[in-house]
C-alpha positions in Angstrom: 46.1 92.2 -21.0 47.1 93.4 -17.5 44.7 96.3 -17.8 41.9 93.8 -18.7 42.8 91.7 -15.7 42.7 94.7 -13.4 39.4 95.8 -14.8 37.5 92.5 -14.9 39.3 90.1 -12.5 39.7 90.6 -8.8 41.8 88.4 -6.4 39.0 88.4 -3.9 36.7 86.9 -6.6 34.4 90.0 -6.8 35.2 91.0 -10.4 33.2 90.5 -13.5 35.2 87.4 -14.4 35.2 84.9 -11.5 38.2 82.9 -10.6 38.2 79.3 -11.9 35.3 80.1 -14.3 35.1 79.6 -18.0 35.9 83.3 -18.6 39.0 83.0 -16.4 40.1 79.9 -18.4 39.6 81.7 -21.7 41.5 84.7 -20.4 44.4 82.5 -19.1 44.6 80.7 -22.3 44.6 83.9 -24.3 47.4 85.4 -22.1 49.4 82.1 -22.3 49.1 82.2 -26.1 50.1 85.8 -26.4 53.1 85.4 -24.2 54.3 82.5 -26.4 53.7 84.6 -29.6 55.9 87.3 -28.2 58.7 84.8 -27.6 58.2 83.3 -31.0 58.7 86.7 -32.5 62.0 86.9 -30.6 63.2 83.8 -32.4 62.1 85.3 -35.8 64.0 88.5 -35.0 67.1 86.5 -34.0 66.8 84.5 -37.2 66.5 87.7 -39.3 69.5 89.1 -37.5 71.4 85.9 -38.4 70.3 86.1 -42.0 71.2 89.7 -42.5 74.6 89.6 -40.8 75.9 86.1 -41.2 74.3 84.7 -44.4 74.2 88.0 -46.4 74.2 86.4 -49.8 71.9 83.6 -50.8 69.6 84.2 -47.9 66.5 85.3 -49.7 63.3 83.5 -48.6 60.3 84.1 -50.8 57.3 85.6 -49.0 59.3 85.5 -45.8 57.0 87.8 -43.8 54.0 85.6 -44.5 56.0 82.5 -43.5 57.3 84.2 -40.3 53.9 85.5 -39.4 52.4 82.1 -39.8 55.1 80.5 -37.7 55.1 83.1 -34.9 51.3 83.2 -34.6 50.7 79.5 -35.4 53.2 77.5 -33.4 51.9 78.7 -30.0 48.3 77.8 -30.7 48.3 74.2 -29.4 50.1 75.0 -26.1 47.1 76.6 -24.2 44.7 74.1 -25.5 46.9 71.2 -24.5 47.4 72.7 -21.1 43.8 73.3 -20.4 42.2 70.2 -21.9 44.8 67.7 -20.7 45.2 69.1 -17.1 41.6 69.9 -16.3 39.5 67.1 -14.9 35.8 67.1 -14.1 34.2 64.8 -11.6 30.5 64.2 -11.1 29.1 62.9 -7.9 25.3 62.7 -8.0 24.1 66.1 -9.2 27.3 67.9 -8.3 30.1 68.5 -10.8 33.5 69.3 -9.4 36.3 70.6 -11.7 39.9 70.2 -10.7 42.1 72.7 -12.5 45.7 71.6 -13.0 46.1 74.4 -15.5 44.6 77.4 -13.8 45.9 79.0 -10.6 43.6 79.4 -7.6 44.1 83.1 -7.0 44.6 84.5 -10.6 43.6 83.8 -14.1 46.9 82.4 -15.4 48.8 79.1 -15.3 49.2 77.5 -12.0 52.7 78.2 -10.8 55.0 75.3 -10.0 52.8 72.9 -12.0 53.6 70.6 -15.0 51.7 72.8 -17.4 53.6 75.9 -16.2 57.0 74.2 -16.6 56.3 72.2 -19.7 54.0 74.5 -21.7 55.2 77.9 -20.7 58.7 78.0 -19.1 60.3 75.3 -21.4 59.4 77.1 -24.7 60.6 80.4 -23.2 63.9 78.8 -22.2 64.2 77.2 -25.6 63.7 80.6 -27.3 66.4 82.2 -25.1 68.9 79.4 -25.9 68.1 79.7 -29.6 68.6 83.5 -29.5 71.9 83.1 -27.6 73.1 80.7 -30.3 72.1 83.3 -33.0 73.8 86.0 -31.1 77.0 84.0 -30.7 77.1 83.3 -34.4 76.6 87.0 -35.2 79.2 88.1 -32.6 81.7 85.7 -34.2 81.2 87.2 -37.6 81.6 90.7 -36.2 84.8 89.7 -34.3 86.3 88.0 -37.4 85.4 90.8 -39.8 88.4 92.7 -41.0 88.0 96.4 -41.8 89.4 97.7 -45.1 92.0 100.4 -44.8 94.9 101.0 -42.6 93.5 101.3 -39.0 95.0 100.4 -35.7 94.0 97.4 -33.6 92.5 99.7 -31.0 90.3 101.3 -33.7 89.3 97.9 -35.0 88.3 96.7 -31.5 86.3 99.9 -31.0 84.4 99.3 -34.3 83.7 95.7 -33.4 82.5 96.8 -29.9 80.1 99.4 -31.5 78.8 96.7 -33.9 78.2 94.2 -31.0 76.3 96.9 -29.0 74.3 97.7 -32.1 73.3 94.0 -32.4 
């Protein structure tokens, strides 16, 4: 995405895609969507880690990859559309049409920093994903900490094994 931006969009508005244009809006919406997909996949990975290490037995989900793909690719779809269509206003005065972008930044084809769409539709989902993954990690770390090794090993060896397991997670 960044290579496309470098190739087609220029900050001085001399690129193939002009700032504040429809192409710029499409590019910004696509980039917004793909970033949210990446973070949705982080939640899926955290959930899979939780299932494989905490709920080992009885955690089978039929057609789980199909369901996880639908969730990770489908949940972020409304966010860019809501951001663009709710926060973009068009005004017509005589024969002139003026568009006020509350979604697009003035100097780049991405969300306007320090705006409601940026905080509510981009930063808030990312923070939510990070919090959810921290919860998954804490639950997995508790299981690792409370796991007792079979055999006769010292406490130091037990702590070393738990530390290796935590780093592996």
